[in-house]
C-alpha positions as CSV (number, residue, x, y, z in Angstrom):
1,M,15.3,10.6,-1.5
2,L,14.5,7.3,0.2
3,R,14.3,6.9,4.0
4,S,14.1,3.8,6.2
5,G,10.6,2.5,6.3
6,D,9.7,3.7,2.8
7,A,8.0,1.1,0.6
8,I,7.7,1.3,-3.1
9,G,6.3,-1.0,-5.8
10,N,7.0,-1.9,-9.4
11,P,3.6,-2.4,-11.2
12,I,5.2,-4.3,-14.1
13,T,7.2,-6.9,-12.2
14,G,4.8,-7.0,-9.2
15,E,7.7,-6.5,-6.8
16,R,7.7,-4.5,-3.6
17,F,10.6,-3.0,-1.8
18,V,10.8,-1.9,1.8
19,V,13.8,0.2,2.7
20,R,15.6,-0.6,5.9
21,V,18.8,1.4,5.8
22,T,19.8,4.1,3.3
23,A,23.3,5.4,2.3
24,R,22.7,8.6,4.1
25,E,21.5,6.9,7.3
26,S,24.5,4.6,7.4
27,D,27.1,7.2,6.4
28,G,27.7,5.3,3.2
29,E,28.3,2.0,4.9
30,R,25.4,0.0,3.5
31,F,22.1,0.1,1.7
32,E,19.6,-2.5,2.9
33,V,16.2,-3.3,1.4
34,E,13.6,-6.1,1.8
35,R,12.3,-7.3,-1.5
36,F,9.2,-9.2,-2.3
37,M,9.3,-11.0,-5.7
38,P,6.2,-12.8,-7.1
39,P,6.5,-16.3,-8.7
40,D,6.3,-17.0,-12.4
41,R,7.9,-13.8,-13.5
42,P,10.6,-13.5,-16.3
43,R,14.1,-13.5,-15.0
44,Q,15.9,-10.2,-15.0
45,P,19.1,-9.9,-17.1
46,E,22.4,-10.9,-15.6
47,R,24.3,-7.9,-14.0
48,L,27.2,-7.0,-11.9
49,H,28.0,-4.3,-9.4
50,P,31.5,-2.8,-10.1
51,L,32.2,-1.4,-6.7
52,Q,29.8,-3.1,-4.3
53,K,29.5,-6.4,-2.5
54,T,25.9,-7.7,-2.4
55,V,24.6,-10.1,0.2
56,F,21.1,-11.7,-0.3
57,T,19.4,-13.3,2.7
58,V,16.4,-15.5,1.9
59,L,13.6,-14.9,4.4
60,R,10.8,-16.8,2.8
61,G,10.4,-18.9,-0.4
62,V,13.1,-20.4,-2.7
63,A,15.7,-18.3,-4.5
64,G,17.6,-19.4,-7.6
65,F,21.0,-17.8,-7.9
66,K,23.5,-17.8,-10.8
67,L,27.0,-16.5,-10.0
68,R,29.8,-16.6,-12.5
69,G,28.0,-19.3,-14.4
70,G,27.3,-21.6,-11.4
71,V,23.7,-22.1,-10.3
72,R,22.3,-23.0,-6.8
73,M,19.1,-22.8,-4.8
74,A,18.7,-21.1,-1.4
75,L,16.1,-21.6,1.3
76,P,15.1,-19.4,4.2
77,G,18.0,-18.5,6.4
78,E,20.6,-19.0,3.7
79,Q,22.8,-16.2,2.3
80,L,24.0,-15.6,-1.2
81,V,27.0,-13.4,-1.9
82,A,28.0,-11.5,-5.1
83,P,31.5,-10.0,-4.8
84,P,32.2,-6.7,-6.6
85,G,32.4,-7.2,-10.3
86,A,30.9,-10.7,-10.3
87,P,28.2,-11.4,-12.9
88,H,25.0,-12.7,-11.2
89,V,21.3,-13.0,-11.3
90,L,18.7,-14.0,-8.6
91,W,15.2,-15.2,-9.3
92,N,12.1,-16.7,-7.6
93,A,12.6,-20.5,-8.0
94,G,9.5,-21.4,-6.0
95,A,5.7,-21.3,-6.2
96,D,5.2,-18.6,-3.6
97,V,6.4,-15.0,-3.1
98,L,10.1,-14.8,-2.6
99,H,10.9,-12.5,0.3
100,F,14.6,-11.7,0.8
101,R,16.8,-9.0,2.1
102,F,19.6,-7.5,0.0
103,E,22.4,-5.5,1.4
104,Q,25.0,-3.6,-0.6
105,R,28.4,-2.3,0.7
106,P,29.5,0.4,0.4
107,A,26.2,2.2,-0.1
108,L,25.9,4.5,-3.1
109,E,23.1,7.1,-3.6
110,S,23.0,6.1,-7.3
111,T,21.7,2.6,-6.2
112,E,18.8,4.2,-4.5
113,K,18.1,6.6,-7.4
114,L,18.2,3.6,-9.8
115,L,15.6,1.7,-7.8
116,V,13.3,4.6,-7.8
117,A,13.8,5.3,-11.4
118,L,13.1,1.8,-12.5
119,C,9.8,1.7,-10.5
120,A,8.8,5.1,-11.8
121,L,9.4,4.1,-15.5
122,A,7.4,0.9,-14.9
123,A,4.6,3.0,-13.5
124,V,4.3,4.9,-16.8
125,G,4.7,1.9,-19.1
126,K,8.3,2.5,-20.2
127,T,9.7,-0.9,-19.5
128,D,9.3,-4.4,-20.8
129,S,7.8,-7.4,-18.8
130,R,11.1,-7.8,-17.0
131,G,11.1,-4.2,-15.8
132,V,13.9,-3.3,-18.3
133,P,13.6,0.3,-19.7
134,T,13.2,1.0,-23.4
135,M,16.3,1.3,-25.6
136,L,16.5,5.2,-25.7
137,Q,15.8,5.3,-21.9
138,R,18.7,2.9,-21.3
139,V,21.0,5.1,-23.4
140,V,20.8,7.9,-20.8
141,M,20.7,5.6,-17.8
142,I,23.7,3.3,-18.5
143,P,26.3,6.0,-18.0
144,A,24.5,7.6,-15.1
145,Y,24.4,4.4,-13.1
146,A,27.7,2.8,-14.3
147,D,29.1,2.9,-10.8
148,T,26.3,0.8,-9.2
149,L,25.0,-1.5,-12.0
150,R,26.1,-2.9,-15.3
151,M,24.4,-5.5,-17.5
152,T,26.8,-8.2,-18.7
153,G,25.6,-8.1,-22.3
154,P,26.4,-6.8,-24.8
155,P,30.0,-6.1,-23.8
156,W,30.5,-3.0,-21.8
157,P,32.5,-1.1,-24.5
158,V,29.7,-1.8,-27.0
159,Q,27.1,-0.5,-24.5
160,M,29.1,2.7,-24.0
161,A,29.6,3.2,-27.8
162,V,25.8,2.9,-28.3
163,C,25.2,5.4,-25.5
164,R,27.6,7.9,-27.1
165,L,25.9,7.4,-30.5
166,L,22.3,7.6,-29.4
167,G,22.6,9.8,-26.4
168,P,21.9,13.1,-28.2
169,L,18.8,11.7,-29.7
170,A,17.6,10.2,-26.4
171,R,18.0,13.5,-24.6
172,A,16.4,15.5,-27.4
173,R,13.3,13.2,-27.0
174,G,13.2,14.0,-23.3
175,H,14.7,10.9,-21.8
176,R,16.4,11.6,-18.4
177,P,18.2,9.2,-16.1
178,F,16.6,10.3,-12.8
179,A,12.9,10.3,-11.7
180,E,12.0,13.7,-10.5
181,E,8.4,12.8,-9.7
182,W,8.3,9.5,-7.7
183,T,6.5,10.1,-4.4
184,S,3.4,8.5,-5.9
185,L,5.2,5.2,-5.9
186,L,5.3,5.2,-2.1
187,I,3.0,2.6,-0.5
188,P,1.2,4.3,2.5
189,G,2.2,2.4,5.7
190,G,4.0,-0.2,3.6
191,G,7.1,-0.2,5.8
192,A,5.1,-0.7,8.9
193,E,3.1,-3.7,7.8
194,D,4.0,-7.2,8.7
195,N,5.9,-9.1,6.0
196,D,3.1,-11.6,5.3
197,T,0.5,-8.9,4.8
198,L,2.9,-7.1,2.4
199,A,3.8,-10.2,0.5
200,R,0.1,-11.2,-0.1
201,R,-0.7,-7.9,-1.9
């Protein structure tokens, strides 16, 4: 799957991700990625990570951060922490590209697969403007990635009930949780470029 130095992009959200440390490389200790988020994009839905602590370190720009209902802003050098199970959302609160590092502990391979899957779906037009997959696609993804990511709404039991109800239809229509073909998402030399060059793309 992913390796340190790999860079992939999401053509819908305009985001770029540069992998620094993978689950395999750290023996499951941490997954670390640098993320470049353009301004003036719709906020992604609130989520939580059931098993993982997430630390965001702002490197450039201004980050908005909502954690358990409280909102704050963060400037370069500041860290934001989402404990396991804590509802949160991070967004670009400035006028320039937001460049930050996120680190999740422990590392789960499902986190890496989800990142690739979301970029792959965006590349073929199967997400909305926030990068969220279509309903039937979510039906097969929600159970597959339940250990690494859960949206906070609707309530989790409702989400699982919908997945059980619509799962057979989604699979019959060819929806799958993982992206088998994804290497076209790799940005040649993206991990070796300096951060300002990558951010300006």
